[in-house]
C-alpha positions in Angstrom: -22.1 -26.0 -10.4 -18.4 -25.3 -9.7 -17.2 -21.8 -10.7 -14.7 -22.1 -13.5 -11.5 -20.0 -13.0 -8.9 -18.9 -15.6 -5.6 -18.1 -13.9 -3.4 -15.7 -15.9 0.1 -16.3 -14.5 -0.5 -19.6 -12.7 3.3 -20.3 -12.1 4.0 -17.1 -10.2 3.6 -16.5 -6.4 -0.1 -15.4 -6.6 -0.9 -18.1 -9.2 0.5 -21.0 -7.1 -1.3 -19.7 -3.9 -4.5 -19.3 -5.8 -4.3 -23.0 -6.9 -3.9 -23.9 -3.2 -7.1 -22.0 -2.4 -8.9 -23.9 -5.2 -7.5 -27.2 -3.9 -8.8 -26.4 -0.4 -12.3 -25.7 -2.0 -12.5 -28.1 -4.8 -16.3 -28.4 -4.1 -16.7 -24.9 -5.3 -14.0 -24.0 -7.7 -12.5 -25.6 -10.8 -9.6 -24.6 -12.9 -10.6 -23.9 -16.6 -7.3 -22.5 -17.9 -3.7 -22.0 -16.7 -1.3 -19.8 -18.4 2.4 -18.9 -18.0 5.2 -17.1 -20.0 8.4 -19.1 -19.6 8.0 -21.7 -16.8 6.6 -24.4 -19.1 7.7 -27.3 -17.0 5.9 -26.0 -14.0 2.8 -25.2 -16.2 2.8 -28.9 -17.3 3.1 -30.0 -13.6 0.1 -27.9 -12.8 -1.9 -29.0 -15.7 -1.3 -32.7 -14.7 -2.5 -32.0 -11.2 -5.5 -29.8 -11.8 -6.5 -31.1 -15.4 -7.8 -27.7 -16.8 -9.6 -27.6 -20.1 -6.8 -25.6 -21.5 -3.3 -24.2 -21.0 -1.5 -21.3 -22.7 2.1 -20.7 -22.9 2.7 -17.1 -23.9 6.2 -17.7 -25.1 5.7 -19.5 -28.4 9.2 -20.9 -28.2 7.9 -23.3 -25.5 4.8 -24.4 -27.4 6.1 -27.8 -28.8 7.6 -28.7 -25.4 4.3 -28.2 -23.5 2.3 -29.8 -26.3 4.6 -32.9 -26.3 4.6 -33.1 -22.5 0.8 -33.1 -22.3 0.3 -35.4 -25.4 -1.0 -38.2 -23.3 -3.7 -35.9 -21.9 -5.8 -35.1 -25.0 -8.6 -33.4 -23.0 -6.3 -30.5 -22.3 -6.0 -28.1 -25.2 -2.6 -26.5 -25.6 -2.2 -22.9 -27.1 0.6 -20.4 -27.4 1.2 -16.7 -28.0 -0.2 -13.5 -26.6 -3.2 -13.6 -28.8 -4.2 -16.8 -27.3 -4.3 -15.2 -23.9 -6.7 -12.6 -25.2 -8.8 -15.4 -26.7 -8.9 -17.9 -23.9 -10.4 -15.5 -21.4 -13.4 -15.0 -23.6 -14.1 -18.8 -23.4 -17.9 -19.2 -22.5 -17.5 -21.5 -19.5 -15.2 -19.2 -17.5 -16.8 -17.4 -14.6 -13.8 -15.4 -13.2 -10.3 -14.5 -14.4 -7.5 -14.1 -11.9 -5.1 -11.7 -13.5 -1.8 -12.6 -11.8 0.6 -11.8 -14.8 3.3 -9.3 -13.9 3.6 -6.0 -15.7 2.0 -4.3 -18.8 1.5 -7.7 -20.4 -1.6 -8.2 -18.1 -3.5 -5.2 -19.8 -4.7 -6.8 -23.1 -6.1 -10.0 -21.7 -7.8 -8.1 -18.8 -9.5 -5.7 -21.3 -10.7 -8.9 -23.3 -12.0 -10.6 -20.1 -14.0 -7.5 -19.2 -15.5 -7.2 -22.6 -16.5 -10.9 -22.3 -18.2 -10.0 -19.0 -16.0 -12.2 -16.8 -15.7 -11.3 -13.1 -12.1 -9.9 -12.5 -9.9 -10.8 -9.6 -7.2 -8.2 -10.0 -3.7 -9.0 -8.9 -2.0 -7.3 -11.9 -1.8 -3.8 -10.6 -0.2 -2.5 -13.7 -3.6 -2.8 -15.4 -5.0 0.0 -13.4 -1.7 1.9 -13.2 -1.4 2.0 -17.0 -5.1 2.4 -18.0 -7.3 2.9 -14.8 -9.8 5.3 -16.4 -10.3 3.1 -19.5 -10.6 -0.1 -17.3 -13.0 1.5 -14.9 -15.2 2.7 -17.9 -15.2 -0.8 -19.5 -16.1 -2.5 -16.3 -19.0 -0.1 -15.8 -20.1 -0.5 -19.4 -20.0 -4.3 -19.2 -21.4 -4.5 -15.6 -18.2 -6.4 -14.6 -17.0 -6.5 -11.0 -13.3 -5.9 -10.2 -12.3 -7.4 -7.0 -8.9 -6.5 -5.6 -6.4 -9.2 -4.8 -3.4 -7.1 -3.6 -3.3 -7.5 0.3 -3.6 -3.7 0.8 -6.5 -3.1 -1.6 -8.3 -6.2 -0.3 -7.8 -4.7 3.2 -9.4 -1.4 2.0 -12.2 -3.2 0.3 -13.0 -5.3 3.5 -12.9 -2.1 5.5 -15.5 -0.4 3.4 -17.9 -3.3 2.9 -21.1 -2.4 4.5 -20.3 1.3 4.6 -22.6 2.1 1.8 -22.2 5.7 0.6 -20.4 6.9 3.7 -17.7 9.3 2.8 -14.1 8.2 2.9 -11.8 10.9 4.4 -8.6 9.1 3.9 -7.1 5.8 2.7 -4.3 4.6 4.9 -2.1 2.4 2.6 0.5 0.5 4.5 3.8 -1.1 3.4 6.6 -2.8 5.2 9.2 -0.3 3.9 11.3 -3.1 2.3 14.8 -4.2 3.3 16.3 -0.6 3.0 13.8 1.5 5.0 16.5 2.4 7.6 19.2 2.9 5.1 20.9 6.3 4.5 21.1 7.8 1.0 24.8 7.0 1.0 24.1 3.3 1.8 21.4 3.1 -0.9 24.2 4.0 -3.5 25.8 0.6 -3.1 23.0 -1.9 -2.4 22.6 -4.8 -4.9 19.7 -6.7 -6.3 20.5 -9.6 -4.1 20.1 -7.2 -1.0 16.8 -6.0 -2.4 15.4 -9.4 -3.0 15.6 -10.2 0.7 12.2 -8.9 1.7 11.5 -8.8 5.4 8.0 -10.1 5.5 6.5 -11.1 2.1 7.5 -14.0 -0.3 6.9 -12.5 -3.8 8.3 -12.7 -7.3 11.6 -10.9 -8.1 10.1 -8.0 -10.0 7.6 -7.1 -7.3 10.2 -7.6 -4.6 12.5 -5.0 -6.2 9.6 -2.5 -6.7 8.9 -3.0 -2.9 12.4 -2.2 -2.1 12.2 1.0 -4.1 8.6 1.8 -2.9 7.6 2.0 -6.5 5.2 -0.9 -5.7 3.5 1.3 -3.2 3.4 4.1 -5.6 1.5 1.8 -8.1 -0.8 0.7 -5.3 -1.6 4.5 -4.6 -2.7 4.8 -8.3 -4.6 1.5 -8.2 -6.4 2.7 -5.1 -7.4 5.8 -6.8 -9.2 4.0 -9.5 -10.6 1.0 -7.3 -12.1 3.3 -4.7 -12.6 6.7 -6.4 -10.4 8.6 -4.0 -8.1 11.3 -5.1 -4.3 11.1 -4.4 -4.4 13.8 -1.7 -6.7 11.5 0.3 -4.3 8.5 0.1 -1.6 8.4 2.7 1.2 5.9 2.6 2.4 4.5 6.0 5.5 2.5 6.6 4.4 -0.4 8.9 7.4 -2.8 9.3 5.3 -5.6 10.9 3.0 -6.0 8.0 0.0 -6.8 10.4 -2.3 -3.9 9.5 -2.7 -4.5 5.8 -4.4 -1.1 5.2 -7.1 1.0 6.8 -9.8 3.6 5.9 -10.6 6.8 7.9 -14.2 7.9 7.5 -15.7 11.4 7.7 -16.5 11.0 11.5 -12.8 10.2 12.2 -13.5 6.5 12.7 -10.7 4.1 11.3 -11.5 0.7 10.2 -8.5 -1.6 9.4 -7.9 -5.2 8.3 -5.3 -7.2 10.2 -3.8 -10.7 9.6 -0.6 -12.6 9.1 1.2 -12.0 5.8 -0.6 -14.7 3.7 -1.8 -13.8 0.2 -4.1 -16.7 0.1 -6.6 -14.8 2.2 -7.2 -11.8 -0.2 -7.2 -14.3 -3.1 -9.8 -16.4 -1.5 -11.9 -13.4 -0.5 -11.9 -12.2 -4.1 -13.1 -15.5 -5.2 -15.8 -16.0 -2.7 -17.0 -12.4 -1.9 -19.4 -11.7 -0.2 -18.9 -15.0 1.6 -16.0 -15.7 3.9 -14.8 -19.4 3.5 -12.6 -21.3 5.9 -8.9 -21.2 5.1 -6.1 -23.3 6.6 -3.1 -21.5 7.8 -1.5 -19.5 10.7 -3.7 -17.2 12.6 -2.8 -13.8 14.0 -1.9 -13.9 17.7 -2.5 -10.5 19.4 -1.2 -11.9 22.7 2.3 -12.2 21.2 4.7 -9.3 22.1 3.9 -7.6 18.8 4.5 -3.9 18.3 2.6 -2.0 15.6 4.7 0.8 14.3 3.9 3.4 11.7 6.3 5.9 10.0 6.1 8.3 7.2 8.1 7.4 4.0 11.1 9.6 3.1 10.2 10.7 -0.4 13.7 12.1 -1.1 15.3 8.8 -0.3 12.7 6.7 -2.1 12.2 8.9 -5.2 10.2 6.2 -7.0 7.2 6.8 -4.7 7.3 10.5 -5.2 7.4 10.0 -9.1 4.3 7.7 -8.9 2.4 10.4 -7.0 3.6 13.0 -9.6 2.5 10.8 -12.5 -1.0 10.5 -10.8 -1.2 14.3 -10.5 -0.3 14.8 -14.1 -2.7 12.0 -15.3 -3.3 11.0 -18.9 -0.7 8.5 -20.0 2.0 9.6 -17.5 1.4 6.6 -15.1 1.8 4.4 -18.3 5.1 6.1 -19.0 6.3 5.5 -15.4 5.3 1.9 -15.5 7.2 1.2 -18.8 10.3 2.9 -17.6 10.2 1.1 -14.2 9.9 -2.3 -15.9 13.0 -1.5 -17.8 15.0 -0.3 -14.9 13.8 -3.0 -12.6 15.1 -5.7 -15.0 18.3 -3.7 -15.5 18.9 -3.5 -11.8 18.4 -7.2 -11.4 21.1 -7.7 -14.2 23.5 -5.3 -12.3 23.2 -2.9 -15.2 22.2 0.1 -13.1 22.3 1.1 -9.4 19.4 1.3 -7.0 19.2 5.1 -7.1 19.7 5.3 -10.9 16.3 3.5 -11.3 14.6 6.7 -10.2 16.8 8.9 -12.2 16.0 7.0 -15.4 12.3 7.0 -14.7 12.3 10.7 -14.2 14.2 11.4 -17.5 11.8 9.2 -19.3 8.8 11.1 -17.8 10.4 14.3 -19.2 11.1 13.0 -22.6 8.2 10.7 -23.5 5.1 12.0 -25.4 2.3 13.2 -23.0 -1.3 12.5 -24.0 -3.9 13.9 -21.6 -6.8 11.7 -23.1 -5.3 8.4 -24.1 -7.0 5.6 -25.9 -6.2 1.9 -25.6 -3.9 2.2 -28.7 -2.2 5.2 -27.1 -1.2 3.1 -24.1 0.4 0.5 -26.3 2.3 3.2 -28.3 3.3 5.0 -25.1 4.5 1.8 -23.5 6.8 1.0 -26.6 8.1 4.7 -26.6 8.7 4.9 -23.0 10.7 1.7 -23.0 12.9 2.9 -25.9 13.6 6.1 -24.0 14.3 4.4 -20.7 16.8 2.0 -22.6 18.6 5.1 -24.0 18.8 6.7 -20.6 20.3 3.5 -19.2 22.9 3.5 -21.8 23.8 7.0 -20.7 24.3 6.0 -17.0 27.1 3.6 -17.8 
């Protein structure tokens, strides 16, 4: 029997690469459902190619366009709206859900998928950033595996497979440093969104690329690593690694370090999450260690990249503070892309939002939704103040 996969966010970078993995292993995997938010034309193209049982367009304004475009394919059911996302992941035939949506929007359908006992292939890091404790409790309660798809967390996972209960001394979380790693504070004052979107090694969506430039993406990955691997923040070290060859590493209690290396290709961690514990063949470039390839590692400058420091601070405070940071970051990230705030002002607005939003040390799921809404309002107010 082919495993049935639901892809939340099939038109994004992760979603499209996941479809390529499924295409390469069509004897093992089949698409049950594809979802998108606004890119309805691409969703229709994917539906025609992969012929899923259902598609969901989250933005209800595009429902009639998708329905009409697929009217000659009656076997494909067309749904719309956020509630439809929550409902479709519970469909009985689904074996695994790839959460490739961007942002806070991925939380609710992930919760529903866990409650429906679906294997989670997690590419939506905000789910664990916002509600890590709750998600881990639900996964344990429903006996649901959560397999990391982020390249760094996949690398950590691959490094600890087979280690049993051997104590982890330190997680070494790598990042390229983005396009501004060698910029001075003065230079950062004038960089634009167009500058930030020119990532040196990875091809990603706009939101994540901006987060990578500010190192907020790495801050979120620190929080994600804490929940995925049960390691406190003080045992997670961020390393700037411009070559993006070492995707991350684990240092054990005896001083041994295990790392996962490879070319920058997200299809590998996607496929590993699908197939674990098996390794399947994958077409693509191979790492050539005979090339003149330096492997460099640097400490990040937390004064220059304030967002990373704020992420560590939110993890230290715990409760709903990472949720506050995530909401504020989504607001400022979008504002920066619209040229409505500067690169350095993003960190300033996030910090002000952290100071003003209501802190809750023991949040429920409802608390997270309320916190997200409140933090967005505060961040928008702070943004108006910087003009």
